mmCIF file of the N, C-alpha and C atoms, coordinates in Angstrom:
data_MODEL
# 
_entry.id   MODEL 
# 
loop_
_atom_site.group_PDB 
_atom_site.id 
_atom_site.type_symbol 
_atom_site.label_atom_id 
_atom_site.label_alt_id 
_atom_site.label_comp_id 
_atom_site.label_asym_id 
_atom_site.label_entity_id 
_atom_site.label_seq_id 
_atom_site.pdbx_PDB_ins_code 
_atom_site.Cartn_x 
_atom_site.Cartn_y 
_atom_site.Cartn_z 
_atom_site.occupancy 
_atom_site.B_iso_or_equiv 
_atom_site.pdbx_formal_charge 
_atom_site.auth_seq_id 
_atom_site.auth_comp_id 
_atom_site.auth_asym_id 
_atom_site.auth_atom_id 
_atom_site.pdbx_PDB_model_num 
ATOM 1   N N  . MET A 1 1  ? 183.126 184.265 82.878 1.00 0.00 ? 1  MET A N  1 
ATOM 2   C CA . MET A 1 1  ? 181.713 184.335 82.544 1.00 0.00 ? 1  MET A CA 1 
ATOM 3   C C  . MET A 1 1  ? 181.444 183.734 81.154 1.00 0.00 ? 1  MET A C  1 
ATOM 4   N N  . LEU A 1 2  ? 182.327 183.999 80.234 1.00 0.00 ? 2  LEU A N  1 
ATOM 5   C CA . LEU A 1 2  ? 182.181 183.482 78.883 1.00 0.00 ? 2  LEU A CA 1 
ATOM 6   C C  . LEU A 1 2  ? 182.145 181.955 78.876 1.00 0.00 ? 2  LEU A C  1 
ATOM 7   N N  . LEU A 1 3  ? 182.997 181.358 79.686 1.00 0.00 ? 3  LEU A N  1 
ATOM 8   C CA . LEU A 1 3  ? 183.072 179.900 79.758 1.00 0.00 ? 3  LEU A CA 1 
ATOM 9   C C  . LEU A 1 3  ? 181.744 179.299 80.217 1.00 0.00 ? 3  LEU A C  1 
ATOM 10  N N  . GLU A 1 4  ? 181.106 179.924 81.213 1.00 0.00 ? 4  GLU A N  1 
ATOM 11  C CA . GLU A 1 4  ? 179.831 179.438 81.728 1.00 0.00 ? 4  GLU A CA 1 
ATOM 12  C C  . GLU A 1 4  ? 178.775 179.443 80.625 1.00 0.00 ? 4  GLU A C  1 
ATOM 13  N N  . THR A 1 5  ? 178.708 180.524 79.889 1.00 0.00 ? 5  THR A N  1 
ATOM 14  C CA . THR A 1 5  ? 177.747 180.655 78.799 1.00 0.00 ? 5  THR A CA 1 
ATOM 15  C C  . THR A 1 5  ? 178.036 179.623 77.720 1.00 0.00 ? 5  THR A C  1 
ATOM 16  N N  . ASP A 1 6  ? 179.305 179.418 77.410 1.00 0.00 ? 6  ASP A N  1 
ATOM 17  C CA . ASP A 1 6  ? 179.687 178.452 76.391 1.00 0.00 ? 6  ASP A CA 1 
ATOM 18  C C  . ASP A 1 6  ? 179.278 177.035 76.788 1.00 0.00 ? 6  ASP A C  1 
ATOM 19  N N  . THR A 1 7  ? 179.460 176.683 78.047 1.00 0.00 ? 7  THR A N  1 
ATOM 20  C CA . THR A 1 7  ? 179.095 175.352 78.532 1.00 0.00 ? 7  THR A CA 1 
ATOM 21  C C  . THR A 1 7  ? 177.594 175.134 78.369 1.00 0.00 ? 7  THR A C  1 
ATOM 22  N N  . PHE A 1 8  ? 176.815 176.134 78.751 1.00 0.00 ? 8  PHE A N  1 
ATOM 23  C CA . PHE A 1 8  ? 175.361 176.041 78.621 1.00 0.00 ? 8  PHE A CA 1 
ATOM 24  C C  . PHE A 1 8  ? 174.961 175.923 77.151 1.00 0.00 ? 8  PHE A C  1 
ATOM 25  N N  . ARG A 1 9  ? 175.543 176.786 76.317 1.00 0.00 ? 9  ARG A N  1 
ATOM 26  C CA . ARG A 1 9  ? 175.229 176.778 74.887 1.00 0.00 ? 9  ARG A CA 1 
ATOM 27  C C  . ARG A 1 9  ? 175.612 175.456 74.244 1.00 0.00 ? 9  ARG A C  1 
ATOM 28  N N  . GLU A 1 10 ? 176.771 174.938 74.614 1.00 0.00 ? 10 GLU A N  1 
ATOM 29  C CA . GLU A 1 10 ? 177.246 173.671 74.066 1.00 0.00 ? 10 GLU A CA 1 
ATOM 30  C C  . GLU A 1 10 ? 176.297 172.534 74.460 1.00 0.00 ? 10 GLU A C  1 
ATOM 31  N N  . ALA A 1 11 ? 175.817 172.572 75.700 1.00 0.00 ? 11 ALA A N  1 
ATOM 32  C CA . ALA A 1 11 ? 174.871 171.557 76.183 1.00 0.00 ? 11 ALA A CA 1 
ATOM 33  C C  . ALA A 1 11 ? 173.570 171.615 75.391 1.00 0.00 ? 11 ALA A C  1 
ATOM 34  N N  . VAL A 1 12 ? 173.069 172.822 75.179 1.00 0.00 ? 12 VAL A N  1 
ATOM 35  C CA . VAL A 1 12 ? 171.831 172.999 74.401 1.00 0.00 ? 12 VAL A CA 1 
ATOM 36  C C  . VAL A 1 12 ? 172.034 172.494 72.973 1.00 0.00 ? 12 VAL A C  1 
ATOM 37  N N  . SER A 1 13 ? 173.172 172.821 72.397 1.00 0.00 ? 13 SER A N  1 
ATOM 38  C CA . SER A 1 13 ? 173.485 172.389 71.035 1.00 0.00 ? 13 SER A CA 1 
ATOM 39  C C  . SER A 1 13 ? 173.513 170.865 70.939 1.00 0.00 ? 13 SER A C  1 
ATOM 40  N N  . LYS A 1 14 ? 174.147 170.223 71.916 1.00 0.00 ? 14 LYS A N  1 
ATOM 41  C CA . LYS A 1 14 ? 174.227 168.760 71.941 1.00 0.00 ? 14 LYS A CA 1 
ATOM 42  C C  . LYS A 1 14 ? 172.833 168.153 72.100 1.00 0.00 ? 14 LYS A C  1 
ATOM 43  N N  . ALA A 1 15 ? 172.006 168.781 72.902 1.00 0.00 ? 15 ALA A N  1 
ATOM 44  C CA . ALA A 1 15 ? 170.640 168.303 73.112 1.00 0.00 ? 15 ALA A CA 1 
ATOM 45  C C  . ALA A 1 15 ? 169.821 168.423 71.829 1.00 0.00 ? 15 ALA A C  1 
ATOM 46  N N  . ILE A 1 16 ? 170.014 169.516 71.106 1.00 0.00 ? 16 ILE A N  1 
ATOM 47  C CA . ILE A 1 16 ? 169.310 169.694 69.829 1.00 0.00 ? 16 ILE A CA 1 
ATOM 48  C C  . ILE A 1 16 ? 169.726 168.597 68.853 1.00 0.00 ? 16 ILE A C  1 
ATOM 49  N N  . ASN A 1 17 ? 171.010 168.295 68.817 1.00 0.00 ? 17 ASN A N  1 
ATOM 50  C CA . ASN A 1 17 ? 171.499 167.199 67.967 1.00 0.00 ? 17 ASN A CA 1 
ATOM 51  C C  . ASN A 1 17 ? 170.865 165.876 68.374 1.00 0.00 ? 17 ASN A C  1 
ATOM 52  N N  . ALA A 1 18 ? 170.803 165.624 69.668 1.00 0.00 ? 18 ALA A N  1 
ATOM 53  C CA . ALA A 1 18 ? 170.214 164.379 70.168 1.00 0.00 ? 18 ALA A CA 1 
ATOM 54  C C  . ALA A 1 18 ? 168.741 164.294 69.780 1.00 0.00 ? 18 ALA A C  1 
ATOM 55  N N  . ALA A 1 19 ? 168.028 165.398 69.938 1.00 0.00 ? 19 ALA A N  1 
ATOM 56  C CA . ALA A 1 19 ? 166.602 165.431 69.590 1.00 0.00 ? 19 ALA A CA 1 
ATOM 57  C C  . ALA A 1 19 ? 166.404 165.177 68.097 1.00 0.00 ? 19 ALA A C  1 
ATOM 58  N N  . ASN A 1 20 ? 167.255 165.776 67.284 1.00 0.00 ? 20 ASN A N  1 
ATOM 59  C CA . ASN A 1 20 ? 167.169 165.563 65.837 1.00 0.00 ? 20 ASN A CA 1 
ATOM 60  C C  . ASN A 1 20 ? 167.454 164.114 65.468 1.00 0.00 ? 20 ASN A C  1 
ATOM 61  N N  . LEU A 1 21 ? 168.454 163.527 66.105 1.00 0.00 ? 21 LEU A N  1 
ATOM 62  C CA . LEU A 1 21 ? 168.804 162.129 65.840 1.00 0.00 ? 21 LEU A CA 1 
ATOM 63  C C  . LEU A 1 21 ? 167.684 161.181 66.282 1.00 0.00 ? 21 LEU A C  1 
ATOM 64  N N  . THR A 1 22 ? 166.985 161.559 67.340 1.00 0.00 ? 22 THR A N  1 
ATOM 65  C CA . THR A 1 22 ? 165.884 160.748 67.854 1.00 0.00 ? 22 THR A CA 1 
ATOM 66  C C  . THR A 1 22 ? 164.814 160.558 66.775 1.00 0.00 ? 22 THR A C  1 
ATOM 67  N N  . GLN A 1 23 ? 164.603 161.594 65.973 1.00 0.00 ? 23 GLN A N  1 
ATOM 68  C CA . GLN A 1 23 ? 163.573 161.549 64.931 1.00 0.00 ? 23 GLN A CA 1 
ATOM 69  C C  . GLN A 1 23 ? 163.837 160.453 63.890 1.00 0.00 ? 23 GLN A C  1 
ATOM 70  N N  . SER A 1 24 ? 165.103 160.170 63.644 1.00 0.00 ? 24 SER A N  1 
ATOM 71  C CA . SER A 1 24 ? 165.436 159.219 62.574 1.00 0.00 ? 24 SER A CA 1 
ATOM 72  C C  . SER A 1 24 ? 166.049 157.908 63.065 1.00 0.00 ? 24 SER A C  1 
ATOM 73  N N  . ALA A 1 25 ? 166.330 157.800 64.356 1.00 0.00 ? 25 ALA A N  1 
ATOM 74  C CA . ALA A 1 25 ? 166.995 156.599 64.879 1.00 0.00 ? 25 ALA A CA 1 
ATOM 75  C C  . ALA A 1 25 ? 166.114 155.363 64.736 1.00 0.00 ? 25 ALA A C  1 
ATOM 76  N N  . LYS A 1 26 ? 166.710 154.294 64.213 1.00 0.00 ? 26 LYS A N  1 
ATOM 77  C CA . LYS A 1 26 ? 165.982 153.045 64.044 1.00 0.00 ? 26 LYS A CA 1 
ATOM 78  C C  . LYS A 1 26 ? 166.766 151.852 64.597 1.00 0.00 ? 26 LYS A C  1 
ATOM 79  N N  . SER A 1 27 ? 168.029 151.779 64.271 1.00 0.00 ? 27 SER A N  1 
ATOM 80  C CA . SER A 1 27 ? 168.840 150.637 64.701 1.00 0.00 ? 27 SER A CA 1 
ATOM 81  C C  . SER A 1 27 ? 169.388 150.857 66.113 1.00 0.00 ? 27 SER A C  1 
ATOM 82  N N  . PRO A 1 28 ? 169.762 149.760 66.787 1.00 0.00 ? 28 PRO A N  1 
ATOM 83  C CA . PRO A 1 28 ? 170.371 149.904 68.121 1.00 0.00 ? 28 PRO A CA 1 
ATOM 84  C C  . PRO A 1 28 ? 171.592 150.828 68.117 1.00 0.00 ? 28 PRO A C  1 
ATOM 85  N N  . ASP A 1 29 ? 172.403 150.760 67.059 1.00 0.00 ? 29 ASP A N  1 
ATOM 86  C CA . ASP A 1 29 ? 173.587 151.624 66.980 1.00 0.00 ? 29 ASP A CA 1 
ATOM 87  C C  . ASP A 1 29 ? 173.203 153.092 66.888 1.00 0.00 ? 29 ASP A C  1 
ATOM 88  N N  . GLU A 1 30 ? 172.156 153.387 66.126 1.00 0.00 ? 30 GLU A N  1 
ATOM 89  C CA . GLU A 1 30 ? 171.685 154.770 66.024 1.00 0.00 ? 30 GLU A CA 1 
ATOM 90  C C  . GLU A 1 30 ? 171.160 155.250 67.369 1.00 0.00 ? 30 GLU A C  1 
ATOM 91  N N  . TRP A 1 31 ? 170.442 154.389 68.078 1.00 0.00 ? 31 TRP A N  1 
ATOM 92  C CA . TRP A 1 31 ? 169.930 154.755 69.407 1.00 0.00 ? 31 TRP A CA 1 
ATOM 93  C C  . TRP A 1 31 ? 171.076 154.957 70.390 1.00 0.00 ? 31 TRP A C  1 
ATOM 94  N N  . LYS A 1 32 ? 172.143 154.153 70.244 1.00 0.00 ? 32 LYS A N  1 
ATOM 95  C CA . LYS A 1 32 ? 173.308 154.318 71.134 1.00 0.00 ? 32 LYS A CA 1 
ATOM 96  C C  . LYS A 1 32 ? 173.966 155.677 70.906 1.00 0.00 ? 32 LYS A C  1 
ATOM 97  N N  . THR A 1 33 ? 173.951 156.151 69.665 1.00 0.00 ? 33 THR A N  1 
ATOM 98  C CA . THR A 1 33 ? 174.478 157.489 69.359 1.00 0.00 ? 33 THR A CA 1 
ATOM 99  C C  . THR A 1 33 ? 173.616 158.550 70.031 1.00 0.00 ? 33 THR A C  1 
ATOM 100 N N  . VAL A 1 34 ? 172.296 158.363 69.981 1.00 0.00 ? 34 VAL A N  1 
ATOM 101 C CA . VAL A 1 34 ? 171.375 159.294 70.637 1.00 0.00 ? 34 VAL A CA 1 
ATOM 102 C C  . VAL A 1 34 ? 171.654 159.314 72.137 1.00 0.00 ? 34 VAL A C  1 
ATOM 103 N N  . VAL A 1 35 ? 171.807 158.129 72.732 1.00 0.00 ? 35 VAL A N  1 
ATOM 104 C CA . VAL A 1 35 ? 172.115 158.009 74.164 1.00 0.00 ? 35 VAL A CA 1 
ATOM 105 C C  . VAL A 1 35 ? 173.384 158.780 74.492 1.00 0.00 ? 35 VAL A C  1 
ATOM 106 N N  . SER A 1 36 ? 174.399 158.603 73.673 1.00 0.00 ? 36 SER A N  1 
ATOM 107 C CA . SER A 1 36 ? 175.683 159.278 73.880 1.00 0.00 ? 36 SER A CA 1 
ATOM 108 C C  . SER A 1 36 ? 175.522 160.803 73.863 1.00 0.00 ? 36 SER A C  1 
ATOM 109 N N  . HIS A 1 37 ? 174.721 161.309 72.931 1.00 0.00 ? 37 HIS A N  1 
ATOM 110 C CA . HIS A 1 37 ? 174.490 162.756 72.845 1.00 0.00 ? 37 HIS A CA 1 
ATOM 111 C C  . HIS A 1 37 ? 173.748 163.271 74.085 1.00 0.00 ? 37 HIS A C  1 
ATOM 112 N N  . TRP A 1 38 ? 172.727 162.543 74.530 1.00 0.00 ? 38 TRP A N  1 
ATOM 113 C CA . TRP A 1 38 ? 171.999 162.980 75.735 1.00 0.00 ? 38 TRP A CA 1 
ATOM 114 C C  . TRP A 1 38 ? 172.915 162.961 76.951 1.00 0.00 ? 38 TRP A C  1 
ATOM 115 N N  . LYS A 1 39 ? 173.747 161.920 77.069 1.00 0.00 ? 39 LYS A N  1 
ATOM 116 C CA . LYS A 1 39 ? 174.690 161.851 78.207 1.00 0.00 ? 39 LYS A CA 1 
ATOM 117 C C  . LYS A 1 39 ? 175.643 163.040 78.179 1.00 0.00 ? 39 LYS A C  1 
ATOM 118 N N  . GLY A 1 40 ? 176.113 163.391 76.986 1.00 0.00 ? 40 GLY A N  1 
ATOM 119 C CA . GLY A 1 40 ? 177.014 164.533 76.840 1.00 0.00 ? 40 GLY A CA 1 
ATOM 120 C C  . GLY A 1 40 ? 176.336 165.837 77.227 1.00 0.00 ? 40 GLY A C  1 
ATOM 121 N N  . ALA A 1 41 ? 175.087 166.000 76.792 1.00 0.00 ? 41 ALA A N  1 
ATOM 122 C CA . ALA A 1 41 ? 174.334 167.218 77.114 1.00 0.00 ? 41 ALA A CA 1 
ATOM 123 C C  . ALA A 1 41 ? 174.106 167.320 78.620 1.00 0.00 ? 41 ALA A C  1 
ATOM 124 N N  . ILE A 1 42 ? 173.785 166.197 79.246 1.00 0.00 ? 42 ILE A N  1 
ATOM 125 C CA . ILE A 1 42 ? 173.571 166.176 80.705 1.00 0.00 ? 42 ILE A CA 1 
ATOM 126 C C  . ILE A 1 42 ? 174.867 166.533 81.435 1.00 0.00 ? 42 ILE A C  1 
ATOM 127 N N  . ALA A 1 43 ? 175.969 165.935 81.015 1.00 0.00 ? 43 ALA A N  1 
ATOM 128 C CA . ALA A 1 43 ? 177.262 166.207 81.647 1.00 0.00 ? 43 ALA A CA 1 
ATOM 129 C C  . ALA A 1 43 ? 177.618 167.689 81.553 1.00 0.00 ? 43 ALA A C  1 
ATOM 130 N N  . LEU A 1 44 ? 177.374 168.278 80.392 1.00 0.00 ? 44 LEU A N  1 
ATOM 131 C CA . LEU A 1 44 ? 177.665 169.705 80.221 1.00 0.00 ? 44 LEU A CA 1 
ATOM 132 C C  . LEU A 1 44 ? 176.758 170.566 81.100 1.00 0.00 ? 44 LEU A C  1 
ATOM 133 N N  . MET A 1 45 ? 175.476 170.221 81.168 1.00 0.00 ? 45 MET A N  1 
ATOM 134 C CA . MET A 1 45 ? 174.550 170.981 82.025 1.00 0.00 ? 45 MET A CA 1 
ATOM 135 C C  . MET A 1 45 ? 174.974 170.898 83.487 1.00 0.00 ? 45 MET A C  1 
ATOM 136 N N  . LYS A 1 46 ? 175.475 169.738 83.894 1.00 0.00 ? 46 LYS A N  1 
ATOM 137 C CA . LYS A 1 46 ? 175.929 169.570 85.286 1.00 0.00 ? 46 LYS A CA 1 
ATOM 138 C C  . LYS A 1 46 ? 177.156 170.424 85.580 1.00 0.00 ? 46 LYS A C  1 
ATOM 139 N N  . ASN A 1 47 ? 177.862 170.825 84.521 1.00 0.00 ? 47 ASN A N  1 
ATOM 140 C CA . ASN A 1 47 ? 179.058 171.667 84.686 1.00 0.00 ? 47 ASN A CA 1 
ATOM 141 C C  . ASN A 1 47 ? 178.747 173.157 84.725 1.00 0.00 ? 47 ASN A C  1 
ATOM 142 N N  . VAL A 1 48 ? 177.472 173.516 84.510 1.00 0.00 ? 48 VAL A N  1 
ATOM 143 C CA . VAL A 1 48 ? 177.100 174.932 84.600 1.00 0.00 ? 48 VAL A CA 1 
ATOM 144 C C  . VAL A 1 48 ? 177.142 175.312 86.087 1.00 0.00 ? 48 VAL A C  1 
ATOM 145 N N  . PRO A 1 49 ? 178.008 176.260 86.475 1.00 0.00 ? 49 PRO A N  1 
ATOM 146 C CA . PRO A 1 49 ? 178.177 176.599 87.894 1.00 0.00 ? 49 PRO A CA 1 
ATOM 147 C C  . PRO A 1 49 ? 176.958 177.321 88.488 1.00 0.00 ? 49 PRO A C  1 
ATOM 148 N N  . SER A 1 50 ? 176.794 177.196 89.778 1.00 0.00 ? 50 SER A N  1 
ATOM 149 C CA . SER A 1 50 ? 175.658 177.825 90.466 1.00 0.00 ? 50 SER A CA 1 
ATOM 150 C C  . SER A 1 50 ? 175.684 179.351 90.367 1.00 0.00 ? 50 SER A C  1 
ATOM 151 N N  . SER A 1 51 ? 176.835 179.903 90.051 1.00 0.00 ? 51 SER A N  1 
ATOM 152 C CA . SER A 1 51 ? 176.957 181.356 89.891 1.00 0.00 ? 51 SER A CA 1 
ATOM 153 C C  . SER A 1 51 ? 176.457 181.833 88.519 1.00 0.00 ? 51 SER A C  1 
ATOM 154 N N  . SER A 1 52 ? 176.197 180.899 87.630 1.00 0.00 ? 52 SER A N  1 
ATOM 155 C CA . SER A 1 52 ? 175.769 181.245 86.279 1.00 0.00 ? 52 SER A CA 1 
ATOM 156 C C  . SER A 1 52 ? 174.303 181.673 86.248 1.00 0.00 ? 52 SER A C  1 
ATOM 157 N N  . PRO A 1 53 ? 173.970 182.665 85.414 1.00 0.00 ? 53 PRO A N  1 
ATOM 158 C CA . PRO A 1 53 ? 172.562 183.048 85.269 1.00 0.00 ? 53 PRO A CA 1 
ATOM 159 C C  . PRO A 1 53 ? 171.722 181.927 84.634 1.00 0.00 ? 53 PRO A C  1 
ATOM 160 N N  . ASN A 1 54 ? 172.389 180.981 84.002 1.00 0.00 ? 54 ASN A N  1 
ATOM 161 C CA . ASN A 1 54 ? 171.698 179.845 83.369 1.00 0.00 ? 54 ASN A CA 1 
ATOM 162 C C  . ASN A 1 54 ? 171.557 178.635 84.292 1.00 0.00 ? 54 ASN A C  1 
ATOM 163 N N  . TYR A 1 55 ? 172.033 178.765 85.532 1.00 0.00 ? 55 TYR A N  1 
ATOM 164 C CA . TYR A 1 55 ? 172.076 177.612 86.447 1.00 0.00 ? 55 TYR A CA 1 
ATOM 165 C C  . TYR A 1 55 ? 170.705 176.979 86.667 1.00 0.00 ? 55 TYR A C  1 
ATOM 166 N N  . VAL A 1 56 ? 169.682 177.787 86.964 1.00 0.00 ? 56 VAL A N  1 
ATOM 167 C CA . VAL A 1 56 ? 168.345 177.258 87.250 1.00 0.00 ? 56 VAL A CA 1 
ATOM 168 C C  . VAL A 1 56 ? 167.793 176.517 86.032 1.00 0.00 ? 56 VAL A C  1 
ATOM 169 N N  . VAL A 1 57 ? 167.953 177.123 84.874 1.00 0.00 ? 57 VAL A N  1 
ATOM 170 C CA . VAL A 1 57 ? 167.494 176.480 83.638 1.00 0.00 ? 57 VAL A CA 1 
ATOM 171 C C  . VAL A 1 57 ? 168.269 175.182 83.405 1.00 0.00 ? 57 VAL A C  1 
ATOM 172 N N  . ALA A 1 58 ? 169.563 175.218 83.661 1.00 0.00 ? 58 ALA A N  1 
ATOM 173 C CA . ALA A 1 58 ? 170.401 174.032 83.478 1.00 0.00 ? 58 ALA A CA 1 
ATOM 174 C C  . ALA A 1 58 ? 169.906 172.876 84.350 1.00 0.00 ? 58 ALA A C  1 
ATOM 175 N N  . GLN A 1 59 ? 169.537 173.175 85.593 1.00 0.00 ? 59 GLN A N  1 
ATOM 176 C CA . GLN A 1 59 ? 169.040 172.135 86.500 1.00 0.00 ? 59 GLN A CA 1 
ATOM 177 C C  . GLN A 1 59 ? 167.739 171.522 85.973 1.00 0.00 ? 59 GLN A C  1 
ATOM 178 N N  . GLN A 1 60 ? 166.880 172.352 85.410 1.00 0.00 ? 60 GLN A N  1 
ATOM 179 C CA . GLN A 1 60 ? 165.624 171.860 84.823 1.00 0.00 ? 60 GLN A CA 1 
ATOM 180 C C  . GLN A 1 60 ? 165.906 171.008 83.590 1.00 0.00 ? 60 GLN A C  1 
ATOM 181 N N  . LYS A 1 61 ? 166.875 171.445 82.797 1.00 0.00 ? 61 LYS A N  1 
ATOM 182 C CA . LYS A 1 61 ? 167.221 170.720 81.570 1.00 0.00 ? 61 LYS A CA 1 
ATOM 183 C C  . LYS A 1 61 ? 167.815 169.344 81.889 1.00 0.00 ? 61 LYS A C  1 
ATOM 184 N N  . ILE A 1 62 ? 168.555 169.237 82.979 1.00 0.00 ? 62 ILE A N  1 
ATOM 185 C CA . ILE A 1 62 ? 169.129 167.943 83.380 1.00 0.00 ? 62 ILE A CA 1 
ATOM 186 C C  . ILE A 1 62 ? 168.000 166.923 83.561 1.00 0.00 ? 62 ILE A C  1 
ATOM 187 N N  . ILE A 1 63 ? 166.930 167.333 84.235 1.00 0.00 ? 63 ILE A N  1 
ATOM 188 C CA . ILE A 1 63 ? 165.780 166.446 84.470 1.00 0.00 ? 63 ILE A CA 1 
ATOM 189 C C  . ILE A 1 63 ? 165.112 166.078 83.139 1.00 0.00 ? 63 ILE A C  1 
ATOM 190 N N  . GLU A 1 64 ? 164.904 167.083 82.314 1.00 0.00 ? 64 GLU A N  1 
ATOM 191 C CA . GLU A 1 64 ? 164.283 166.876 80.989 1.00 0.00 ? 64 GLU A CA 1 
ATOM 192 C C  . GLU A 1 64 ? 165.138 165.950 80.127 1.00 0.00 ? 64 GLU A C  1 
ATOM 193 N N  . TYR A 1 65 ? 166.435 166.208 80.080 1.00 0.00 ? 65 TYR A N  1 
ATOM 194 C CA . TYR A 1 65 ? 167.347 165.416 79.256 1.00 0.00 ? 65 TYR A CA 1 
ATOM 195 C C  . TYR A 1 65 ? 167.443 163.983 79.771 1.00 0.00 ? 65 TYR A C  1 
ATOM 196 N N  . GLN A 1 66 ? 167.356 163.815 81.097 1.00 0.00 ? 66 GLN A N  1 
ATOM 197 C CA . GLN A 1 66 ? 167.425 162.477 81.681 1.00 0.00 ? 66 GLN A CA 1 
ATOM 198 C C  . GLN A 1 66 ? 166.241 161.627 81.202 1.00 0.00 ? 66 GLN A C  1 
ATOM 199 N N  . LYS A 1 67 ? 165.066 162.234 81.105 1.00 0.00 ? 67 LYS A N  1 
ATOM 200 C CA . LYS A 1 67 ? 163.881 161.515 80.597 1.00 0.00 ? 67 LYS A CA 1 
ATOM 201 C C  . LYS A 1 67 ? 164.112 161.093 79.151 1.00 0.00 ? 67 LYS A C  1 
ATOM 202 N N  . ASN A 1 68 ? 164.677 161.990 78.367 1.00 0.00 ? 68 ASN A N  1 
ATOM 203 C CA . ASN A 1 68 ? 164.966 161.689 76.963 1.00 0.00 ? 68 ASN A CA 1 
ATOM 204 C C  . ASN A 1 68 ? 166.027 160.598 76.853 1.00 0.00 ? 68 ASN A C  1 
ATOM 205 N N  . LEU A 1 69 ? 167.009 160.656 77.728 1.00 0.00 ? 69 LEU A N  1 
ATOM 206 C CA . LEU A 1 69 ? 168.055 159.639 77.764 1.00 0.00 ? 69 LEU A CA 1 
ATOM 207 C C  . LEU A 1 69 ? 167.450 158.271 78.087 1.00 0.00 ? 69 LEU A C  1 
ATOM 208 N N  . ASN A 1 70 ? 166.566 158.228 79.070 1.00 0.00 ? 70 ASN A N  1 
ATOM 209 C CA . ASN A 1 70 ? 165.921 156.958 79.448 1.00 0.00 ? 70 ASN A CA 1 
ATOM 210 C C  . ASN A 1 70 ? 165.143 156.366 78.274 1.00 0.00 ? 70 ASN A C  1 
ATOM 211 N N  . TYR A 1 71 ? 164.437 157.224 77.557 1.00 0.00 ? 71 TYR A N  1 
ATOM 212 C CA . TYR A 1 71 ? 163.670 156.795 76.376 1.00 0.00 ? 71 TYR A CA 1 
ATOM 213 C C  . TYR A 1 71 ? 164.606 156.212 75.318 1.00 0.00 ? 71 TYR A C  1 
ATOM 214 N N  . ALA A 1 72 ? 165.685 156.927 75.036 1.00 0.00 ? 72 ALA A N  1 
ATOM 215 C CA . ALA A 1 72 ? 166.646 156.468 74.025 1.00 0.00 ? 72 ALA A CA 1 
ATOM 216 C C  . ALA A 1 72 ? 167.318 155.173 74.456 1.00 0.00 ? 72 ALA A C  1 
ATOM 217 N N  . ASP A 1 73 ? 167.624 155.084 75.744 1.00 0.00 ? 73 ASP A N  1 
ATOM 218 C CA . ASP A 1 73 ? 168.272 153.890 76.298 1.00 0.00 ? 73 ASP A CA 1 
ATOM 219 C C  . ASP A 1 73 ? 167.382 152.659 76.121 1.00 0.00 ? 73 ASP A C  1 
ATOM 220 N N  . LYS A 1 74 ? 166.089 152.812 76.391 1.00 0.00 ? 74 LYS A N  1 
ATOM 221 C CA . LYS A 1 74 ? 165.138 151.704 76.224 1.00 0.00 ? 74 LYS A CA 1 
ATOM 222 C C  . LYS A 1 74 ? 165.102 151.253 74.779 1.00 0.00 ? 74 LYS A C  1 
ATOM 223 N N  . ASN A 1 75 ? 165.106 152.198 73.865 1.00 0.00 ? 75 ASN A N  1 
ATOM 224 C CA . ASN A 1 75 ? 165.088 151.859 72.434 1.00 0.00 ? 75 ASN A CA 1 
ATOM 225 C C  . ASN A 1 75 ? 166.389 151.208 71.990 1.00 0.00 ? 75 ASN A C  1 
ATOM 226 N N  . ALA A 1 76 ? 167.498 151.622 72.555 1.00 0.00 ? 76 ALA A N  1 
ATOM 227 C CA . ALA A 1 76 ? 168.793 151.026 72.225 1.00 0.00 ? 76 ALA A CA 1 
ATOM 228 C C  . ALA A 1 76 ? 168.826 149.560 72.665 1.00 0.00 ? 76 ALA A C  1 
ATOM 229 N N  . ILE A 1 77 ? 168.262 149.305 73.842 1.00 0.00 ? 77 ILE A N  1 
ATOM 230 C CA . ILE A 1 77 ? 168.237 147.931 74.389 1.00 0.00 ? 77 ILE A CA 1 
ATOM 231 C C  . ILE A 1 77 ? 167.226 147.072 73.634 1.00 0.00 ? 77 ILE A C  1 
ATOM 232 N N  . ALA A 1 78 ? 166.067 147.641 73.343 1.00 0.00 ? 78 ALA A N  1 
ATOM 233 C CA . ALA A 1 78 ? 165.003 146.904 72.652 1.00 0.00 ? 78 ALA A CA 1 
ATOM 234 C C  . ALA A 1 78 ? 165.334 146.639 71.187 1.00 0.00 ? 78 ALA A C  1 
ATOM 235 N N  . GLY A 1 79 ? 166.242 147.448 70.665 1.00 0.00 ? 79 GLY A N  1 
ATOM 236 C CA . GLY A 1 79 ? 166.645 147.265 69.268 1.00 0.00 ? 79 GLY A CA 1 
ATOM 237 C C  . GLY A 1 79 ? 165.616 147.734 68.274 1.00 0.00 ? 79 GLY A C  1 
ATOM 238 N N  . LYS A 1 80 ? 164.914 148.793 68.630 1.00 0.00 ? 80 LYS A N  1 
ATOM 239 C CA . LYS A 1 80 ? 163.884 149.339 67.725 1.00 0.00 ? 80 LYS A CA 1 
ATOM 240 C C  . LYS A 1 80 ? 164.509 150.169 66.626 1.00 0.00 ? 80 LYS A C  1 
# 
């Protein structure tokens, strides 16, 4: 049970880092770092098992994080 909670918490933590980095990202390299953080957060959320009390929230967060990832990805490619 502890592992499930840790995976969820770690994913949230990574997402918070990604969101914070989004505020200051300007160069393509900075945006690529943001992309990497969102991908990591999504991967961790996908690892939250269906038996976890956080599973439903995790599924919602995957969708939310994917939108953020797409935004960061566009900026990384555009070089903003």
